[in-house]
N, C-alpha and C positions, 0 to 999 in steps of 0.2 A: 167379168169381175174387174178387168183392167179399166173399163169405163168408170166403174165405181171409184177406184183409187184416183183416177185422173180427175174426177169431178171434185174430189177432196182438195186437190192441189192445183186446180186450174190457175194458170198464170205462174210465171217464174218470179222468184224473189230477186231482190237487188243483189248486185255483186258485193260479196263480203270483203272485209279486210283480210290481209294476208294471215293474220293470227287466228281468225275465226275458222272453225271447222264445221262442215255440214254433215248430215246424217250418213251420206254415202262414204265419206272419208272415214268417219268413225267406224262404220261397218267393215270397211276393208281392213282396218287395223284389227278389229275383232276377229275377222276371218283368219288373219295371220297369227294371232297371239292367243286366242281363246283355248285354254287347256282341254276343255271337254270336246271341242270340235277336233282338235289335233289328235286327241286320244282315239276318237272314233275313226279318223283317217288312218291312224297306225293300225287299229284293229282290222280295218279293211285290207291293208297291205299284208297283215299276218294271214288273213283268210285266203288271199290269192296265192301266197307262198305255200299254203297247205295243198292247193291243187297240184303244184309242181312236185311236192313231196309224195303225193299219192300216185301221180303218174309214174314216178320212178320205180314203184313196185311192179309195174307192168313191163318194164324194160329189162334187158339183160344185166346181170350183175357180174362184173369181171374183176378179178384181183390178181396181183402178181406178188409172189413171195420169193425173196432172194436170201440165200444163206451161204456164208463162206466160213470155213473153219480150218484150223491148222492143228495137227497133232504131232507132238514131238516125242521121240523115244528112240528105240533101235531103228525104227523106220519113221521117217518124217512124211506126213501125209497132208496134202492140201486138197480140201474138198469144196467144190462149188455146186450149189444146188439151186435150180430154178424151177419154180412151180407156177403154172398159170391155171387158175380155176375160173369156171363160169357157171352160172345158173340162170335159168329162164323159167319163170312161172308160165306154165301152159294153161292151167285152169285153177284159179282160186277165186271163188265167188266173192269173197270178202274184199279182195283188192278192187274189183269193179264197183262194188257197192260203196266202199270207202271213197273212191273217186267221185261217185255220184254225190255222196254226202258232202265232200269238200266243195264241189261246185255249188251245191245249195247253200252252204255256209258263206261262200263268196257272194252269192246273190243277196243273202240276208245282210251281210256286212255292207253291201252297196246301199240297201234300203236304210239300214241304221245310220250310215254316214249322211245320206240324203236328208233323213229326219233331223240329224244333228245340225245340219246347216240351216234347215228351216227353223229349228228351235233357236239357233243363234240369231236369226233375223228377229224373231219375236223378242228374245231377251235383250238384244241390243236396242231395238226400237223402244221397247218398254222402258229400259234404263235411261235412254236418251230423253224420252218425254217425261220421265220422272224428274230428271234434272230441270227441264223446262217448267214443269209444274211447281217444283220447289222454288225456282227463281221467280216465277209469277207470284207465288205465295209471299215471298220476301218483299217484292215490290208492292203488293197490296198491303202488306203489314206496315211498310214504311209510309205509304200514302194514308192509310187509316190513322197511323200515329200522328202524322202531320195535321190531318183534319181534326182529330181530337185535341191536339195541342192548340190549334187556333180557337176551337170552342172553349178550351180551358182559359185561354187568355181573355177571350170575350166575356166569359163568365166572371172572371176576376174583376174586369173593368166594370161590369154591371153591378157587381157586389159593392165595389168602392163608391159608386154613386147611388147606392141604395135601391137598385132596380131588381135585385135578386137576393135570395137568402144564402147564407154561408153553406147550407147543406148542398146547394147546387154546385158550389165550388168544390166541396169535398167529393161529390159524385163525379164531377168532371176529372178531378185529380186521380181518383181511383181508376177510372176508365183509361186515363193516359198511362198510368203505371202498368195496367194490364196490357196496353198496346205495346209498351216498351218490352215487356216480357215476351209477348207474341213475336215481336221482331227478332229477339235473340233466338227463340226457338226456330223461327223460319230460317235464319242465317245458318244455324246448326244443321238443319235439314238439307240445305243446299250442299254442304260439305259431305253429308252422309250419302246423298244421291250421287255426287261426283265420285265418291269412293266406290260405290256399287258399279258405276260405269267403268271405272278404272279396273275393277276386278275382271271384267270381260275383255277389255282391250289391252290391258297392261300399261296404259298411258293415262295421263291426267288431261281433262278437257274443260278448262275453266271458261272458254269462250266458244260457244257453239251457236249455229244459226237457229232462229226461232220460227214458230209456225206463223205463216202469213194469214192473219185472221181476216184480212180484207178479201182474200180470194177463197177462203175455206168454205166448203159446201158439203154438208152431210147428206148423202143420197142412200136410197135403199140398195141393199146388195143385189147384184145380178148374177144368176137368175133370182127372181123374187120368190120362187116356190121353194119352201124349205125342204121338201122331199127331193128336189133336184140336187140340193147340196148333199143330202144324205147319200144319194146315188153316186155322186162324184167321190165321196169319201170311201164308199164300198169298193170303188175301182182304183182309187189313187192314193188313199191314205198310206203313208209309208210305215207307220207303226203296225197297221193292220196287215200290210204286205209282209213285214218281217215276221209277224205271228203266224201267218199262213205258211211261210217257209219253215218255221219251227216245227209245225205239224208234219211237213214233208220230210224234214230231217228225222223226226221221231219215227216215221214209217221206215226210213232207211235203216235206222238203228235196229228195228225188229228183224229186217232181212239180214243184217250183219250178224246179229245174235244167232239166227238160224244156221249160219254158215258152219257152226260147230258140228252140225249133223252131216255136212257135205264132204265128199272126198276132195283132195287137192292133187294136182298133177304138176310135176316140175321136171324140167330137163336139166341135168347136171353133167359137167364134164371136167376133166383135168388133164393137163400135160405136165410131165416132170422130166427134167434133164439133170443127171448127176454125173459130175466129172470128178475123179479122184486121181491125184498124182502122188506116187510113193517114191521115196528116195531113202535107201538103206544107208546107215552109217558105215557099213562095210563096203568099201569101194569096189570089192569084187562082185557085188550084187548090183545088177543093172537097174535103172529107173523103170518104174511100171506106171502105166496109165490105164485107167478103167473108165468107161463111160456107159451109163445106162439111161435109156430113154423109155419112158412109159407113158401111156395115155389111156383114158377110158371115157366113155360117154354112156349115160344111163337115163332112163326115163323112170322116175319114181312116182308111185301112187300111194298116197296116205289116206286110209279110210278110218275115220273115228268110229269106234265100236261102243265104248262106254266110258263116260267121264264123270261118273258119280252123280249124275243128275244135274251137273253144273250148267250144261247147255240149255236144258229145259228151263231151269231157274232164270238164266239170263234172258231167254225169250220172254218169259212171263214178266220179268222186270221191265224189259223194253216196251211191252204192251201196256203196262201200267203207266209208264212214262208218257206213252202216246196219249192215253186218256187224259192225264194231267195237262199235257201240252194243248190238247184239244179244248179242254175247259178254259185254259188261260187265253186261248185265241178267242173264245166266246166272250170272256170277260173284257178283253181289249175291244172287241167289236162293239159291245154295248157301251163301253166307255167312249169310244169314238163317236157313236151315234149321239150319245148324250152331249158330248162336247160340241158337235156340229149344231145341234138344236139350241144348246145353251148360248153359244156364241152368236147364233143368228138372232135369238131373242135379245141378247145384249146390244147388238147393232141396232135393231129396230127400236129398242127402248132408249138407246143413246140419242137417236134422231129426234124422238119426241122430247127427250129431256133437254136437248140443246135448244129446241124451239121454245120450250117453256122457260128455260133460264134466260134466253135472250129477252123475252118479255119481262121476266123477273127483274133484270137489270134496269130496263127502261122504267118499270114501275117503281123500283127502289129509288132511282134517281129523282123521279117526280115526287115520291113520298118524302124524301129528304128535303127537297126544296120547299115543299108545303109545310113540313114540320119546322124548318128553320124560320119560315115566315110567321108561323103561328107562335114560335118562341119570341120573336121580336115584338109581337103585339100582346104577348102574355097569355095566349090561349093554350100553349103547349109548354111543357117543362123541359129542362135540360136533359132529363132522363129520356124523354121522347126523342130528342135530337140525337143523343148518343146511340140509342137503339136503332134509329133509322140509319145512322152512319154504319153501324155494324152490319145491318141488313144489306146495305148496298155492297159492301166489300165481301160479304159472304156470298152474295149472288155472283159477283165477278169471279171469285175463286171457284165456285161451283161450275160456272160456265166454262172456264178454262179447263178444269178437270174433265168435264163432259166431252170437250173436243178431243182431248188426248185419249180419253177412254174409248171414244168412237173409233179412232184410228187403230188402236191396239186390238180392239174387238174385231175389226175387219181382218187384221192380220191373223188373229187366232182362228177366225172362221176359215180363212183360206188354208191355214196350216192343217186344221182338222179335215178339210176336204182334200188335202194333198196337192193343192195347186199353188202354194206359196213359192215365190222365186225371188231372186235378186232384183228382177225388174220392178217388183212391188216397192222395194227400198228406193230405187231410182225415181219411181212415180211420186212417192211421198216426199223425197228430197227436193223435187222440183217445186214443191209448195212451201219451202222454207225461205226465210229472208234474213238479212243481216239484223243482228240484235241492236 
């Protein structure tokens, strides 16, 4: 697949100005600032902290209690009490299963974070090229307006010398006014797409590198077999991996629920030291000191006998959740397969569309020249000229959109297959050039 992306962007763009930003720079800002990605990273950290929390249940628990008191009366007493307690779980099935569950949750969080980064790549590249598409549309709108403006002036001149009717002037004026409105809409769309990109990166990017159309090449995805892409997705798609781990977690939940039927064994111990000093207010009575040291250690076994049917109900509930999770995994699997196939078809369709639109631009240019020539000799009307002009710029807009759509479809295909990486961003970035 790397060859495919490299074929898109063969050749490096010219060195841009200091103010211009390229796709890789924009992506790095997105990686640092995108809230969705940062949230996923934080969730991963939470999951790994859960492993440590569950490991703690398997280790000794030790606590120290200190107590000091003074009693005033006929006899003044100072009491110091020190207690050290410890407990160690010898056997608690749920502790081990909870640790297994926490480790699965951490693996799932890894998969979710990896998918979040892949999703960030797709969102960033799509938003970036949406800006370029909007900027292209604006330039085409301006060029179309200028072309219609020239045709309007020519029509007015021809009307003044009696070579055309006033209806042609009105038609050209109407088309010019429409072109002005289209330019205003295009300018507004540029700002909207820039704001969409800002939402991801947290920054404004008014000057970005553009696609080098001279080196752009749309190639078939590699491997060319759609079933090979599906196989890759089955092995590497991160959403699918996360759903598989959800099923494994649901299995652990069943075992944890069953623990309510199992005995637990714990080792507990305590050491206590109590010192009491007594001083009577009667000087004839001497001071007394008492010290008591006690300690014990015990092995406790707890056997659940009957809990009102709650344990059985919890097991049933966990089993139902397992079924629901398994069905969700199947839904995600089918969605992933559909996504792979749909994006593969989008890529192949985009290749054919680009070829057709390249020819459409050539044909539209030839048609416009022929129509203008026919208008000069009176065989074509100004309406024909204006329509040919619109056709030309529509073809150019569609061609630009098809190129961008091809690139984003390639990325979506690789994301669905689970192979998308930052290297793909770098590959595309190498095919950009200064605007």
